[in-house]
C-alpha positions as CSV (number, residue, x, y, z in Angstrom):
1,M,6.8,1.4,-16.3
2,V,3.7,1.9,-14.2
3,R,4.4,3.0,-10.6
4,G,3.8,0.3,-8.0
5,L,1.5,1.2,-5.1
6,I,0.7,0.1,-1.6
7,V,-2.9,0.7,-0.9
8,G,-4.4,0.9,2.5
9,V,-8.2,0.4,2.6
10,D,-10.8,0.8,5.3
11,S,-14.3,-0.2,4.2
12,G,-17.7,0.4,5.7
13,T,-20.6,2.9,5.2
14,T,-17.7,5.4,4.8
15,S,-14.7,3.9,3.1
16,A,-11.2,5.2,2.8
17,V,-8.3,4.6,0.6
18,A,-4.7,5.6,1.2
19,V,-2.0,5.3,-1.5
20,L,1.7,5.0,-0.9
21,D,4.5,4.6,-3.4
22,L,7.1,1.8,-2.9
23,R,9.3,4.3,-1.1
24,G,6.7,4.9,1.6
25,N,5.6,8.3,0.4
26,L,2.0,9.3,0.7
27,L,0.5,9.9,-2.7
28,G,-3.1,10.5,-1.7
29,K,-5.9,9.6,0.6
30,V,-9.6,9.9,0.4
31,S,-12.7,8.9,2.2
32,K,-16.3,8.9,1.1
33,K,-19.7,7.7,2.2
34,S,-21.0,5.0,-0.2
35,F,-17.6,4.9,-2.0
36,S,-18.2,2.4,-4.8
37,Q,-15.7,-0.1,-6.0
38,S,-15.4,1.6,-9.4
39,E,-14.8,5.0,-7.8
40,Q,-12.1,3.4,-5.5
41,Q,-10.5,1.7,-8.6
42,S,-10.4,5.0,-10.5
43,Y,-8.9,6.8,-7.5
44,I,-6.1,4.2,-7.1
45,Q,-5.4,4.0,-10.9
46,Q,-4.6,7.7,-11.1
47,F,-1.4,7.0,-9.1
48,G,-0.3,3.7,-10.6
49,Q,-0.8,-0.1,-10.1
50,P,-1.3,-1.6,-6.7
51,I,1.1,-4.4,-5.7
52,F,-0.7,-5.1,-2.4
53,F,-3.7,-4.0,-0.4
54,A,-3.3,-3.6,3.3
55,V,-6.0,-3.6,6.0
56,D,-6.0,-2.8,9.7
57,V,-8.1,-5.8,10.7
58,V,-7.3,-9.6,10.8
59,K,-10.3,-10.4,8.6
60,P,-10.7,-8.2,5.5
61,S,-14.3,-7.5,4.3
62,S,-15.6,-9.0,1.2
63,T,-15.7,-5.5,-0.3
64,I,-12.0,-5.2,0.1
65,E,-11.5,-8.8,-1.2
66,K,-13.4,-7.8,-4.4
67,L,-11.4,-4.6,-4.8
68,A,-8.1,-6.4,-4.5
69,A,-9.3,-9.1,-6.9
70,S,-10.2,-6.5,-9.4
71,F,-6.5,-5.6,-9.5
72,N,-5.4,-9.2,-9.2
73,V,-3.4,-8.5,-6.0
74,R,-3.3,-10.0,-2.5
75,I,-4.4,-8.4,0.7
76,E,-2.1,-8.3,3.7
77,A,-3.8,-8.3,7.1
78,P,-2.1,-7.8,10.5
79,Q,-1.7,-10.6,13.0
80,K,-4.2,-8.8,15.3
81,N,-6.5,-5.8,14.7
82,L,-4.8,-2.5,15.0
83,G,-6.2,-0.5,17.9
84,R,-7.2,3.2,17.8
85,R,-4.2,4.4,19.7
86,E,-1.8,2.4,17.6
87,K,-3.3,3.7,14.4
88,S,-3.2,7.3,15.7
89,A,0.4,7.0,16.8
90,L,1.4,5.5,13.4
91,T,-0.3,8.2,11.4
92,S,0.1,11.5,13.2
93,S,3.8,12.2,12.5
94,F,3.5,10.5,9.1
95,L,0.7,12.8,8.0
96,N,2.4,15.8,9.5
97,K,5.4,15.1,7.3
98,Y,3.1,15.7,4.3
99,K,1.3,18.6,6.0
100,A,-1.8,16.5,5.7
101,G,-4.4,15.6,8.3
102,A,-7.0,12.9,8.3
103,D,-10.6,14.0,7.6
104,N,-11.9,11.1,9.7
105,F,-10.8,7.9,11.5
106,H,-11.5,5.9,8.3
107,E,-8.6,7.7,6.7
108,V,-6.4,7.1,9.7
109,S,-7.2,3.4,9.5
110,A,-6.4,3.2,5.8
111,V,-3.1,5.2,6.2
112,A,-2.1,3.1,9.2
113,A,-2.7,-0.2,7.3
114,A,-0.5,1.1,4.4
115,I,2.2,2.2,6.9
116,V,2.3,-1.2,8.6
117,F,2.7,-3.0,5.3
118,Y,5.5,-0.6,4.2
119,N,7.3,-0.8,7.5
120,K,7.2,-4.6,7.4
121,H,9.0,-4.6,4.0
122,E,11.1,-1.4,4.3
123,N,14.4,-3.1,4.9
124,K,13.9,-5.3,1.9
125,F,12.9,-2.4,-0.2
126,R,16.0,-0.4,0.8
127,Q,18.2,-3.4,0.1
128,I,16.7,-3.7,-3.4
129,E,17.2,0.1,-4.0
130,R,20.9,-0.2,-3.1
131,Q,21.4,-3.4,-5.1
132,L,19.8,-2.0,-8.2
133,A,21.7,1.3,-7.9
134,D,24.9,-0.6,-7.7
135,L,24.0,-2.6,-10.8
136,G,22.9,0.6,-12.7
137,V,19.3,-0.6,-13.2
138,S,17.5,1.8,-10.9
139,E,14.7,2.2,-13.4
140,R,13.5,-1.3,-12.6
141,I,13.1,-0.7,-8.8
142,D,9.3,-0.8,-8.8
143,E,9.2,-3.9,-11.0
144,V,11.7,-5.7,-8.7
145,K,10.0,-4.7,-5.5
146,R,6.7,-5.9,-6.8
147,K,8.1,-9.3,-7.8
148,V,10.1,-9.7,-4.5
149,I,6.9,-9.1,-2.5
150,E,5.3,-11.8,-4.6
151,G,8.1,-14.2,-3.6
152,V,10.5,-14.0,-6.5
153,S,14.2,-13.4,-5.8
154,V,15.9,-10.2,-7.0
155,N,18.3,-12.3,-9.2
156,R,15.4,-14.2,-10.8
157,V,13.6,-10.9,-11.7
158,L,16.8,-9.4,-13.2
159,E,17.4,-12.5,-15.2
160,G,13.8,-12.5,-16.5
161,R,12.9,-15.8,-14.9
162,P,9.6,-16.3,-13.1
């Protein structure tokens, strides 16, 4: 089974990608000037398969829309743009936990977007982990989390129904 990913993206002249697993662990982050879509795809694919792209602004750029479409996944945007202070507060202790820093504010933005998405769904993710552990099917956690985020119930996933 391919590992499910939450991908935070910040696009612009310098673009950044942050990759979290479905337990909220940082797998990687990178930023680059003129970061092409194919380079971003390759970077993401080395970790697994995205289930969602997250951004820190209300209106994602067309670049991010194309990247998400290339993986056939949706983008989640916040209700309001995340401010600099909010992004810094979200990411500082998170990155410290991994003994990682951000090379620039684009990386902070990408990591913050991914954290916001994870935090929004964390309770549901933990509930799924407990439920599947109780059923003895923990190997299906990523699959079930992916489907639940797409709107399918846990029971329907386990029964193999769409």
